[in-house]
C-alpha positions as CSV (number, residue, x, y, z in Angstrom):
1,M,-49.5,88.2,-1.0
2,A,-46.9,87.9,1.7
3,K,-44.4,85.1,1.6
4,R,-44.6,82.2,3.8
5,R,-41.9,80.4,5.8
6,V,-41.6,76.7,5.1
7,P,-39.5,74.6,7.4
8,L,-36.7,72.5,5.9
9,H,-37.0,68.7,5.9
10,Q,-35.3,67.2,9.0
11,N,-34.1,70.7,10.0
12,P,-36.8,72.3,12.1
13,R,-34.7,75.4,12.8
14,G,-34.1,76.1,9.2
15,F,-36.7,77.5,6.8
16,V,-37.2,79.1,3.4
17,E,-39.6,81.7,2.3
18,V,-42.0,80.7,-0.5
19,D,-44.2,83.0,-2.5
20,P,-47.6,81.3,-2.8
21,E,-48.2,83.1,-6.1
22,A,-45.1,81.8,-7.7
23,T,-45.3,79.5,-10.7
24,K,-45.6,75.9,-9.8
25,G,-42.6,73.7,-10.8
26,A,-42.9,71.4,-13.8
27,Q,-43.2,67.7,-13.3
28,L,-41.1,65.1,-15.2
29,G,-43.2,63.2,-17.6
30,V,-46.2,65.6,-17.1
31,N,-45.3,69.1,-18.1
32,L,-41.5,69.3,-18.0
33,L,-40.3,70.3,-21.5
34,D,-36.9,70.6,-23.2
35,E,-35.5,73.5,-25.1
36,Q,-37.4,72.3,-28.2
37,G,-40.7,72.0,-26.4
38,R,-40.7,68.2,-26.2
39,L,-41.9,66.5,-23.1
40,L,-39.1,65.0,-21.0
41,T,-39.5,61.6,-19.6
42,R,-37.4,59.4,-17.3
43,E,-36.7,57.0,-20.2
44,G,-35.6,59.8,-22.4
45,L,-33.2,61.2,-19.9
46,A,-31.7,57.8,-19.3
47,G,-31.2,57.3,-23.0
48,T,-33.4,54.2,-23.2
49,N,-35.4,53.3,-26.2
50,P,-38.4,51.4,-24.9
51,S,-39.4,50.2,-28.4
52,G,-37.9,46.7,-28.1
53,P,-35.9,44.4,-25.9
54,N,-32.8,44.8,-28.1
55,S,-32.8,48.6,-28.1
56,I,-29.6,50.5,-27.6
57,A,-29.2,52.3,-24.3
58,S,-26.9,55.3,-23.9
59,T,-26.2,57.8,-21.2
60,I,-26.6,61.6,-21.7
61,W,-23.6,62.6,-19.6
62,R,-24.4,66.3,-19.9
63,L,-27.5,65.7,-17.8
64,I,-25.5,63.9,-15.1
65,R,-24.1,66.3,-12.5
66,E,-21.2,64.1,-11.4
67,V,-19.2,61.6,-13.6
68,P,-18.2,58.4,-11.5
69,L,-14.5,58.2,-10.7
70,N,-14.2,54.8,-12.5
71,I,-15.5,56.4,-15.7
72,Q,-12.9,59.2,-15.4
73,K,-10.1,56.7,-14.9
74,L,-11.3,54.7,-18.0
75,A,-11.4,57.9,-20.0
76,A,-7.8,58.6,-18.9
77,L,-6.4,55.3,-20.4
78,A,-4.2,56.1,-23.3
79,T,-3.3,52.6,-24.6
80,S,-5.4,50.2,-26.6
81,G,-6.6,46.8,-25.3
82,F,-9.0,45.5,-22.8
83,A,-9.8,47.6,-19.7
84,V,-9.1,45.8,-16.4
85,R,-9.8,47.2,-12.9
86,R,-7.0,46.2,-10.6
87,S,-7.3,45.3,-6.9
88,D,-6.0,48.8,-5.9
89,G,-8.9,50.5,-7.7
90,E,-6.8,51.7,-10.7
91,W,-7.5,50.7,-14.3
92,S,-5.1,49.3,-16.9
93,T,-5.3,47.9,-20.4
94,R,-4.4,44.3,-21.3
95,T,-3.9,42.4,-24.5
96,L,-4.2,38.7,-25.2
97,Q,-0.9,36.9,-25.3
98,Q,-0.2,33.8,-27.2
99,G,1.3,30.8,-25.5
100,A,3.3,27.9,-27.1
101,G,1.4,26.4,-30.0
102,I,-1.2,29.3,-30.1
103,T,-1.6,32.2,-32.5
104,I,-3.7,35.3,-31.8
105,S,-4.6,37.9,-34.4
106,N,-5.7,41.4,-33.3
107,P,-4.9,40.7,-29.6
108,A,-5.9,44.2,-28.4
109,G,-9.2,44.1,-30.2
110,E,-8.6,47.5,-31.8
111,A,-9.2,46.3,-35.4
112,G,-12.0,43.9,-34.5
113,D,-12.5,40.7,-32.5
114,P,-9.4,38.8,-31.5
115,A,-9.0,35.4,-33.3
116,I,-7.3,32.6,-31.5
117,G,-6.0,29.5,-33.4
118,L,-3.5,26.6,-33.2
119,A,-0.1,27.4,-34.5
120,D,1.4,25.3,-37.3
121,V,4.0,22.7,-36.2
122,P,7.0,21.7,-38.3
123,D,7.1,18.4,-40.0
124,S,10.2,17.7,-42.1
125,G,9.8,13.9,-42.3
126,S,9.5,12.3,-45.7
127,G,9.0,8.7,-46.7
128,V,6.4,6.0,-46.2
129,L,7.4,4.6,-42.7
130,L,7.9,7.5,-40.3
131,A,8.8,7.9,-36.6
132,T,6.4,10.5,-35.2
133,T,7.0,12.9,-32.2
134,F,4.3,14.6,-30.1
135,D,4.3,17.5,-27.7
136,A,2.9,17.6,-24.2
137,K,-0.6,18.4,-25.6
138,G,-0.6,15.2,-27.7
139,R,-0.2,17.1,-31.0
140,K,2.1,15.8,-33.7
141,T,5.2,18.1,-33.8
142,G,7.3,16.3,-36.3
143,S,8.4,13.0,-38.0
144,R,11.5,11.4,-39.5
145,P,12.1,8.5,-41.8
146,A,12.2,5.1,-40.0
147,T,13.3,1.6,-41.1
148,I,12.7,-1.8,-39.5
149,T,15.8,-3.9,-39.3
150,G,16.5,-7.4,-38.0
151,T,19.4,-9.0,-36.1
152,A,21.8,-10.8,-38.4
153,T,21.5,-14.6,-38.6
154,Q,18.4,-14.3,-36.4
155,I,15.6,-12.2,-38.0
156,N,15.1,-11.3,-41.6
157,V,13.1,-8.2,-42.6
158,A,11.6,-7.6,-46.0
159,N,10.5,-4.1,-47.1
160,G,11.7,-2.5,-43.9
161,T,10.9,1.0,-45.1
162,A,7.3,0.0,-46.1
163,A,7.9,1.6,-49.5
164,A,6.4,-1.4,-51.3
165,G,3.9,-2.5,-48.7
166,L,3.8,-3.7,-45.2
167,P,7.2,-4.9,-43.7
168,T,7.4,-8.6,-43.0
169,L,9.6,-10.4,-40.5
170,S,10.8,-14.0,-40.7
171,L,13.3,-16.3,-39.0
172,A,16.8,-16.5,-40.5
173,A,18.0,-19.8,-42.2
174,E,20.4,-20.4,-39.3
175,V,17.5,-20.4,-36.8
176,L,15.4,-22.7,-38.9
177,T,18.3,-25.2,-39.2
178,S,18.7,-25.1,-35.5
179,L,15.0,-25.7,-34.9
180,G,15.1,-28.6,-37.3
181,K,17.9,-30.3,-35.4
182,A,15.9,-29.9,-32.2
183,D,13.3,-32.3,-33.5
184,T,15.8,-35.2,-33.5
185,A,18.0,-34.2,-30.6
186,V,17.9,-35.7,-27.1
187,Q,14.9,-34.1,-25.3
188,E,15.4,-35.6,-21.9
189,V,17.9,-37.8,-19.9
190,R,16.1,-40.0,-17.5
191,P,17.6,-42.3,-14.8
192,G,17.6,-46.1,-15.3
193,T,18.1,-48.9,-12.8
194,N,20.8,-48.0,-10.2
195,V,21.5,-44.8,-12.1
196,T,20.9,-41.1,-11.0
197,V,20.8,-38.0,-13.3
198,D,21.5,-34.5,-12.0
199,N,19.5,-32.0,-14.3
200,T,20.6,-28.9,-12.5
201,D,22.0,-27.7,-15.8
202,P,19.7,-29.3,-18.3
203,R,22.2,-28.7,-21.1
204,R,24.9,-30.7,-19.2
205,P,23.2,-33.4,-17.1
206,I,25.4,-35.5,-14.8
207,I,24.9,-39.2,-14.8
208,S,26.0,-41.3,-11.8
209,A,25.8,-44.9,-10.7
210,S,24.1,-45.6,-7.5
211,S,25.5,-47.9,-4.7
212,G,23.6,-50.9,-6.1
213,A,25.2,-50.8,-9.6
214,P,26.3,-54.0,-11.4
215,K,29.8,-55.2,-10.9
216,F,32.2,-55.6,-13.9
217,P,34.8,-58.3,-12.9
218,F,37.8,-59.2,-15.1
219,I,38.9,-62.8,-15.7
220,L,42.6,-63.3,-16.4
221,Q,43.5,-66.0,-19.0
222,T,46.7,-67.9,-18.4
223,G,47.4,-70.3,-21.1
224,A,44.4,-72.4,-22.0
225,S,42.7,-72.1,-18.6
226,Y,40.5,-69.3,-17.3
227,I,40.0,-68.0,-13.8
228,P,36.2,-67.3,-13.7
229,L,34.7,-64.7,-11.3
230,T,31.1,-65.3,-10.4
231,G,28.5,-63.1,-8.7
232,A,25.0,-61.7,-9.2
233,N,24.7,-59.3,-12.1
234,E,28.3,-59.8,-13.0
235,L,29.5,-59.3,-16.6
236,P,32.8,-61.3,-17.1
237,F,35.6,-60.0,-19.3
238,F,38.6,-62.1,-20.2
239,L,42.1,-60.7,-20.7
240,A,44.4,-62.8,-22.9
241,S,48.2,-62.9,-22.5
242,G,48.6,-62.8,-26.3
243,A,47.7,-60.2,-28.9
244,A,44.7,-58.0,-28.4
245,S,42.9,-59.8,-31.2
246,N,43.0,-63.0,-29.2
247,I,41.0,-61.6,-26.3
248,P,37.8,-63.5,-26.1
249,V,34.8,-61.9,-24.4
250,T,32.0,-64.1,-23.1
251,P,28.8,-63.1,-21.6
């Protein structure tokens, strides 16, 4: 039978000649067989095992006509590590890097999964009572021996290193003596009649007589007679012309 012209899709001026008696093409999943006579299916070509949700899928690259450019760049990587696609479209390998206080085993993942942990910190301190230091993350980074001491004649400290128990603090004997004296010492200076007290410095108050203070007149004795001085609130004193022991004082 003569061949027929069949126009091409979306190209009405182009055509191909088809022999109507030619063998019909095989259909995938219906009658398309591989070289061993097995029926080819879409799942088989994609490498998917439809037997379960956790099946392993792989790609049969020999059946793909063009390998993607990204796959070619990945295949060209020659170093171990994690593949990273950069912003310029190229690919590089990276490895996990440990920061301060961190340890990483197998950072490139070549021998297995990387393992990340906290690094050990030094601690050379010894003793019972220790002064501890911490880093910026709040981790203990070291310690050193410490001792609690007191100020001489003020604070006494027993067991300052805590080697025999908790340290105890007490007041020194000098402080206790001073506190005992405070119980009998003058607590306050208060003004009396016609007297003022300046307590600006409470340790050194200033006592002054006001304008209405009592008078203290003197009476001079001449022989056996006396010259009396009188007045309200007066306290007379008598001065003798003889020895001091002969000075009489009368109220």
